[in-house]
N, C-alpha and C positions, 0 to 999 in steps of 0.2 A: 744622173748624168744622161741616161738614155732618153728620158722624157724631154730634158732641156735641149738636147741635140735634135730630137725629132721636131720640136716646136720651131727650131731654127731652120728646118727644112733639109736636114741631112738625111740621107737614105738609111734604111733600117740596119743594113750590115755595117755601115760606117758608124752609126750611132751605137751599135752594140760593141764594136771595137773600141770606140771612144769611152764608153761606160766601163768596159773591162779594164782599159788602160788606166782610167781614173781610180777604179777600185783596187786594182792589184799592181799599180805602178810602183815605182821605187819609193815615192814619198810615203804612202801608207804602209808599205811593207817594212820600211826601215823605222817607222814610228810605232810599230805594234807594241813595244815595251812601254811606250808612253800613251796610255789609254786616253788621257785628257786631250792630247793633240789630235788623235784620231776622232774623238767625239766632237772636237771643234771643227775639223776640216771637212767632215762628211756632209755638212749642211749647205755648203756653198752652192752646189748645182741646184738644189731645191729653192733656195732664196732667189737665185738668178732666174730660175724658171718662172716663179711667181712675178718677179719684176717684169720679165719679158711679156708674160700674159697680161699684166696690168697695162703695159704700154700699148699693146695691141687691142685691148678691150675698150669699151665705152660705158659711160654711166655707172650703174651700180656694180657691174662686173669688174670695172677697173678698181673700184674701191675694195671689192672683195679680194681681188688678187693682191693688192698692196697690203691689205690687212693680213692675208695669209703669209706673205713674205715677212711682215713684222712679227707675226705670231711665232715664226721659227727663230727669230733673233734671240730671244731669251735662252732657247736651247743651245744656241751657239755660245752665248756668254756663260752658261752654267758650267762649262768645262774648266773655267778659271785658268785659261791660258791666254793672257792678254795679248801677246804678239800676234797670234793667229786671229783673234777677234779684230784687232786693228787692221791686219792685212785683208780680212774679209770686208771690213768697212771701206777700205781703200778700193778693193776690187768692185764693190757694189757702186761706189760713187763713180769710178771710171767707166764701168759698163753702162750705167744710167746716162752719163754724159755722152758717151759714144752713141747710144741708141737715140738720144734726143737730137743729136746732130744729124745722124744718118737717116733716121726714119725707117720705114713708114710708121706713123703713129695714127691711131684711129681717133675719131672724135670730131667735134666741131672746130671751126677755124680758131677760136680763142683757146681751145684746149691744145691744138697743135702749136700755136704760138707759145703757150706756156711750156710745151715740151721741146720747142726749138726746131720744129720741122714743118714750117708753114707750106713750103713748096712741094711737099710730098704727101701722097695719099695712099692708103693701103690698096694693094692689088695693082698698082700702076708701075711696079718694078723700077722705081727711082726716077721716073719721068716727072718733070715739073708740070704744074698746072699752067695753062696758057695765061700770060699776063702776070704771073706771080713774081717774076724777076729772078727766079731760082735757075741756076745753071744746070743743064741736062748733062750729067756726067756719065751716065750708064746707058748708052744707046746700044 
């Protein structure tokens, strides 16, 4: 969770608090007798980290990060607790859709169209490219 929050741009102290809250929060503490639930839930931040890095990367690095996210998926499914696997899949789909709409996504124009964020480019803090027709919502 610490690495995921740091990639999102959260400060070190806040990321550390977020990581500790995720690790020692009420969900994992109450589920300690159920080892399979803990083994299923612990992989979510790492999968989301690799998806985020994949969206921000270009070319072979994008493929590498998406493959790394997919590589952790069998570890998630090996815990044999189907509801948490389904919730992770739902969280992954919702997060990916959110990131595709919000941007910024790296890559060429056709890759940004495929990710749904044509009007935004990395490093431009949500400002639209001139002439793209995208609304500047974060000035």
